[in-house]
N, C-alpha and C positions, 0 to 999 in steps of 0.2 A: 082702358088703361088701368083702371083700378082692379079689374078682373085679372089682368096679366100680373100685376104686382102681387095680388093675393095668392095667385097660383104659385108664383115664384117663392113667396114666403112660406107657403105650406110645404112645398118641395124641399126648401132649405131646412125647415124644422125636421122633416122626415129623415133627410140625409144625416142631420146632426144626431138624431136619436139612434139611427142605425150605426153611426160611427161610434157612439158611446157604448152601445151593446157589444160591438166588435172589440172595442178596447177592453171592456170588462172581461170578455171571454179570454182574450189574450193574456190579461193579467192573471186571471184564475188559473190558466194552464201553466203559466210561468211559476206561480206560487206552488202549485201541485208538484211540478217538476223539482222545484227547489226543496220542498219538504221531503220528497222521495230521495233526493240526493243526500240530504242531511241524515235521513234515516239509514240509508245504506252505509254512509260514512261511520255512523255510530255502531252499526251491526257488523262491520267489516271484521272478519276473522283473521288473526295473525297466524301466518304459516311459517314453518321452518322445514329445512331439508333433513331427512333421516335416511339411513340405508335399510333397505328391505331385501328379503330373499327373492331372487328372480326365478327360482324354481324350488322344488321340494328338496330339502337338505336332510340327509340321514345322519344318525349318530356315527361319529368317527370320520366323516368326510373332511377332506382338506378344503378349507375355504379359499376360493380364488376370486379375483375381481369380476370374472364372468358370472359368479354365483349371486352377485348383488347388484342392485340399482338404486338410484336416488328417487325419493318420493316426497311430496309436500304433505305435511301433516299439521293440523292445528296444534298450536303450542301447548294448550292445556290438555291435549290428548297424548302427548309424548311421554311414554313410561320412563321410569328411572333406569339408567344403564343403556339407553339407546345411543347408537353411534351417529354423530352428526357431521363428522369430518373423516375423510378418507384416510388421513394420516393417523387417526386414532384406531382405525379398524385394521389397517395393514401396516406391518413393520417395514422399516427401510430395508432390512435384510430379507431378500426373497426366500432365503433358506430357513426362515423362521415363520412358517405359516400358522394360522390358527386351525383348530379342529372343532367340529360340531359336537356339542355335549347333549343337545336336545333336538328331537325331530322338529323341523320347521317347515311349514308349508309356504307355497308361493305367496308373495306380497306380505309375509309376516315380518314385523320389525325385528331387526337383529338386536339382541340385548347381551350385555356383558356376561351374564351368568349362563347363557346358552352356548358360549364358545370358550375355548381355552385361551390362555394368554399366548402371545406369540412364541412359537417354538415348543410349547408344551404338547404332550400327547393326551388323548382323551382317556385317561386312566382313572381309577378309583380315587387316587390321591387328590385329584382336582375337584372331586365332588364332596369331600369331607368338610363339615363345618369346623371352623377354627376351634381347637381344644378337644375335638373328638377323635376317636380312633376307629379303625376298621378291624373287625373280628369275623373269622370264617367259622361257620357251623356246618358240620356234616349232617346231611339229611338223606332220606330215601323216599320211596313212593308214599309211605304212610306218614312219616314225620315232616315231610316237606309240602304238604297240602296238594299232593298229586300233580305237581307240575303247573299249578295255577298261579305261581308267584311271579312278580315282575319287580324290577328295580323301582324304588320309590314307594313300594307298598309298605304297610306297617303290620307287624306281627306281635303276638304275645308268645313268650318263650316259657315252656314248661319243662321241668326236670323230673325224671322218674328214676328212683334208685332205692336202695335199702339203707335204713338207719342203723348204725352200729351202737351197741350198748358199751358199757365200761369194760367189758371183757372181750370186745372185738366181734361179738356175735351180731349178725344182721337179721332184721325182721323181714316180714313178707314184702316189704317195699311200700313206697309212698310217692305220689305225684304232687308236685307243688309248682305254682306260678312263681317264677323267679325274676322275670323282666317283662314289663308291660309296654305295649305300643312302641316297639323298637323299629326304627326305619331300616329298610333294606337298601343297600347301595349297589349291589351286584348279585347276579345269579350265575353260578359257575364262574366263567371267566369273562362275562359280559355285563357292562353297566348300562346297556341299552334299555330304556324304559319301554320301548315298543317291541320287546322280545316276543316273537310270534311262535316259537317252537313249543310244541306240546310235550316234548321230552321232559321227563321228571328230572329235576335238578339233583346234583350230587353234593353241592355245597352252596350255601348262601352267605353273603357277606353283609354284616350289619354295622350300623354306625352307633357307637356307644362311647361312654366316658371311660377313662383309664380304670376307674374303680369297677365298672361293669365288666370290663375285659377280664379282670381277675376273677370275678364271680362266675362268668361264663366258662372260663378255662377250667376252674375247679369243678364246675358242674359237668362239663363235657368229659372230663377224665374220671369222674366218679359215678357216672350214670348215663342216662340216655336223654337227649334233648328233643323236644317236639315243638312244632310251630303251629300257631293258630292265627289265621288271617283276620285282620281287623278291617271293618268296612271303611270306605273312603270318607263317608260323612259321620262316622262314629267317633264322638268326642268323649265317650265315657271310658274312663280308665278302669280296667278290671281290678277287682279286689284280690288281695293275697289269699289264695285258696290252697288248702292241703287236703288231699284225699288218700286214705290208706285203704287196704283191702276190707277191713271191717266196716268203714264208712260207706264204701262202694256197695257192699252187700247188705247194708243195714243191720249188721250184727252189733248187738250191744255187748260191749266188753264187760265180763264179770269181774268185779273187784273182790278179791279174796282178802277178808279181814283176818289177820292173824292175832290171836289173843296173846297177851303178854305171858311169858312163862311164870309159873307159880314161884313165888319167892320162898326160898328155903334158907333158914338161918341156923347156923351151927356154932358150936364152941369146941375148941380143942382142949383136951386134958391129957395129962401124962400120969399113968398109973404103972408102977413097977417098971418104969423105964420104957413103957409102951405108949406111944402117942396115939390118941384116938379122937375122933370127931363126933360129938353128940348133938342131935337136933334140939333146938330150943325155940320157944315162941318168938316170932319177930316183933320187934317194937317199932313204933312209928318214928 
């Protein structure tokens, strides 16, 4: 009888220990799951809906509802100017569509500066910075960087012409930097930044201040303008340089020193009704 009681006691203790271990495992799993849930709750990213391009959109395209779709984007990744409501993107009047101002690829977020306002056309006027003006410069194969220019590039503008003296005579000519790092807004009649034509431009349109417009107009009417393309990552502003023919060829201009004419002093006398002028020593 004692043996049976002892066996039952040992079995009971074993079962109790097993139950305790099982309970500890369950509690550990619950605590791990709870900690993971809390961590996920803390790391949860807040998302908002924005409109993105559903296909590639080219400069000048009319924007339609079929060209866009909604996408969920993290709030801290939404750029300024993104459209988050359909009413903000499309006007109530279907006859006032927006046009594309910048090439956009599929899934790219639509931004306000990449499209026109409702009803506006994708012209140069929509690209100008407030307070700035558009001015066209005549160019050719040599003065226009051989057709390598695109809208949104920056150029230095050089003027070549003759300098007039006080009598209206012009010298052999001089070349001078008159405007540095000027932004191009259009090539010929296109403001498309992805202009793929290799044909040399005939005119380029630059964005300048009203004062610069006056300077460029005077320069274009009095000489020849040439453009020099500025690198995309070049933030160095060119210094004002002036080169004439002598400087180009390394000719040292000879300065002729003229001696002052000899001073002659005279005195006038009248003898017998005749007025005569006689030289005399000059006094200090």
